[in-house]
N, C-alpha and C positions, 0 to 999 in steps of 0.2 A: 298763446298764453292769455288767460283772462280770469275774471272773477265771477263767482255765482252771485245772483241777486240776493239770495239768502246765504250769508257767510257760513260755510260749513264748519269754521272753527269756533263760532259762537255757540253757547249752550242751546239757544233756541233753534239756530240753524241746524245743529246736529240732530236735535230731537225731531224737528219737522221733516228733515230729509230722511231720517231712519223710518219715521212713520210712513212716509210715501213709499219707500223701498219695500217695506214689509206688507203694505196694503195693496200691492199691484194685483190686477185681475188675473195675471198669468199663473199665480200660485194656487195649486189645488189643495194645499194644506198649510197650516201655520208655519212661518219661517222666521228666522232671526237674521237680521242684517248686521254683519260685522264690519266696522270701519276699515277701509283700505286706503293706505297712504298714497300720496302723489296726486298731482292735478289741482289746479286752482280754478278751473272752469266749472267743475262739478263737485258735489259731495259723492264719494265713491264707496260702495259697499260690496262685500262678498256674501252671497246667499247660497246655502245648500238646499237643494230641492230635488226630491226623488232620486237621490244618489249622484246628482251632478252639482257642480259649482258654477255659479254665474256672477258676473259683475253687474251691479246696478249703478248707473250714472244718473244722478239727480241734479237738474239745473235748468234754469230758465234761459230765454233769449238774452243776449248781451249785445244790443245793437252798437254800442260805442266801440266794441271790439270786433264787429262784423261776425259775431257768432249767432247763428240762427238755427234752432233745433230741427226744423224741417230739413234743412240742408245736411246737418250732421247725420240724421237718420237715413236719408237717401244715400249718402256716401258710404255709411257703414254697411247698408244692405248690398250695395254694388261691390264694395271691397270683399265681402264674404263670397259673393257670387264669382268674383274674379280669382278667389283662392288666396287672398293675401291678408285676410282679417277674420277673426272668429265669427261664428254664427250669431245672428241677431234672433233672440228668442221672442222679444216683445218690445213694443214701443207705445207710448202714449204721451200726451203733453207733459213735459217736465221730467220724463224718465225714459231711459233706454237700457235694455237688458241684453247682455251679450255673454257668450260662453267664456268661462275662465280659461286662460292659457297658463298651464303649469310649465314654467321655464325660467331662464335667466333674463331678467330685465337688464338690457345692456347699459354699460357705462360709456363715457366718451372714449376711454382707453380701449374698450372692446370694439367700439365703432371704428377706431383707427387701425385695428388689426388688418393687415393687408389681405389675408385670405377671406376674412369675414366681409371686408369692404366690397369685394367683388359680388358677394351674395346680396349685400344691401343694395348695391346698384341695380342688380337684376330685379329685386323687389320693387324698387322705385320705378323701374322701366315698366313693370307690369301695371303699376298704378297709372302710369301715363298712357299706356297703350290698350290695356284690357278692360279697365273699369268702365270706359265710355260706352261699351256695348250693353252694360247692365244698368246704367243710370236711368232713372225715371223721374218725371215731373220737373217743376221749376228748381233751378240751382243757382248758386251764387258765383260771381267772378271775384276772385281774390287778387286784385291788382294792387301791388304794394304802394304804388304812387298815388292812387286814389285814397288808400288808407292813410298815407302820410298827410295828404291835404286835408282829409277829414279830421285827423288828430290835431293838426295845426289849428283848425277852426275851434275844436273842442277846448284846446288849451287857452286860446284867446278868450273864449266865452267864460271860461272858469277862472280867468286871471291867475294862471299858473305862475309859480315862481320861475319857470323857464321861459317866460314870454320874450325876454330879451334875446334868447338864443334863436327864436323862431325865424327871423328874416334870413339868417345865414344858413339854417338848416333847410328852409324852403328853397333857397337858391341852389344849394348843393344837390337837393333831390331833383330839381329841374335839370341840372347838368347830367346827373346820373341817368335820368329817364331818356334824355337825348342820346347819351352815349350807348345805352343798351339798344336803342333803335327798335325796328320791327321785330316782332317775336313770333315764334311758333306757340300755339296754344294747346295745352293738354289739361286733363283733370289732375290736379296736384294735391298733395297732402298739406303742405305749407307750414308744418310744425314739427320738423324732423329733429326733435330732441332724442338723445340716447334712450330715455325712458319710454319712448313710444315704439321701441323695437324690442322684441322678445325672441330669444333663441330657445326652442324647446328640445334641442339636441338633434332633431331631425330636420327642422326647417325654421325659417324666420317668419315672424308675424309683424305686421304694422297695425298699430291700434290708435284710437283717439282721433276722430275725424272732425273735431270742432271747427277747425279753420279750413277744411277742404274747400276746393273750388277751382274753377278754370283759371289758369295762370301760365306763365312761362316755365317750362321744365328747368330752366336755369335757376329759377328761384329755389326750387327744391334742392338742387345740388349745392347752391350757395348757402342755403339755410342749414343743410347738413354740415357743411364745412365750418360755418361760423359758430354753430352751436356746439361743435365737438372738437375745437382746437386743432384744425388741420394745419399742417405746415404748407408752405408754397409747393414743395415737391409732392406732397400727398394730394393737394388740390389738382395738380396736373395729372396724377394717376387716376383720380376720380373722373376727370373729364375724358381721359383716354378710355376708361372702362365703359363710360356711357356713350361717347360719340365715336370711338374707334380711332380718332385722330385729334390733335390739338394744334391750332395755329394761333398766331399772335392776336388776331381779332377776337377769336372765341375766348381766349384767356383774358383779354381786356374786358370783354362784356361780362364774363363770369365774375371778375373781381369788382366790377361796378355793381353787379347784383349782390355780391357779398357785402359790400358797404351798405347797400340798400337794406339788406336783412338786418344788419346791426343798427341802422338808424331806426327801423321799425321797432326793434326791441327797446331801444332807448325811449322812443316816444310812447310806446306801450306803457313803460314805467311811469312816465310823466302823467299820462291820462289816468292810470290806476291810482296815483297819489290823490287825485281829485275825487275819484268816484268809487274807490274800494274801501271797505271797512275792515278788511283783513289786517292782522297785525304784522305787516311786512314792510321793510324799509324800502319803499319804492323809489325814494330819492337816491339812495345808494345804488339801487339797481339801474336807474336811469343814467346816473353819472358813470357807472362802470361801463355801460354799453356805449355811452357817448364818447368816452375815451377810446374805446375800441374802434368806433366809427371814425373818429378823427384820424386815428393811425391808418386805418384802411383807406380813407380818402386821400391822405398825404401820399400814399404809394401809387395813386392813379395819375395818369397824365391826361387830365381833363382840360379842354380848351379854355382859355381865358375869355371872360365876357368882354364884348365890344363896348367901348365907351361912346 
């Protein structure tokens, strides 16, 4: 999650983004860009062109949140080639045009449905195993512990109201990173909100590749669970679907990554309070996820620090 440099909720932001969407070189006739809800990283529009519908995503790089558009573009192209995301019609600096998917945007309740969960896991597995053969050019690594350290520095520089929390959060993150230990690396989505999954009745689609990058597959699984209210029993079924077996060490590493995902969301909110102009209560968002993080951390048996 992140925020566009031109806030899409401001009058100027909406006007500028719509002008960009309607003026792209891929249109061979005049088009009208209709606002599409959802997403804080971009201003999103639906455009009808020659009998087809397309989604236009307008947004700049957001380095504070590790969002770089060259990376999003490469991921979207590879995801389509791998058969898990819609076709990319056009891209240019600040804009990406993809085919519109007509289907049900999932809710957390829909993600938790047992039969659909199996299909979601297979879609994630395709992301982790098939996209890599289609990726081209330079790409990012989305390592959550680097992001947390960078967020910490940003919050100190910005004299955030959360500065007093940072020493304990940094210490907790260091423990979590050690507990997770060595990782397998795959190309991951890293933002598995229910709204980034669409069911068209025949198949599932995975959209919005703003945060894509090389990472541990455990992060995608933990992020899916933390974003969609999984129970401990459903978390174990998630791991069984993906790995085929679950042991105590895997479960502990998964739950450490789940806490990490919650901490990243909390610190995302803290950083957004400093640098976003959108009318969103980022303090409430940060505090909500900080509370969830503290609860997840309390459930982990992390080693005590040596004195």
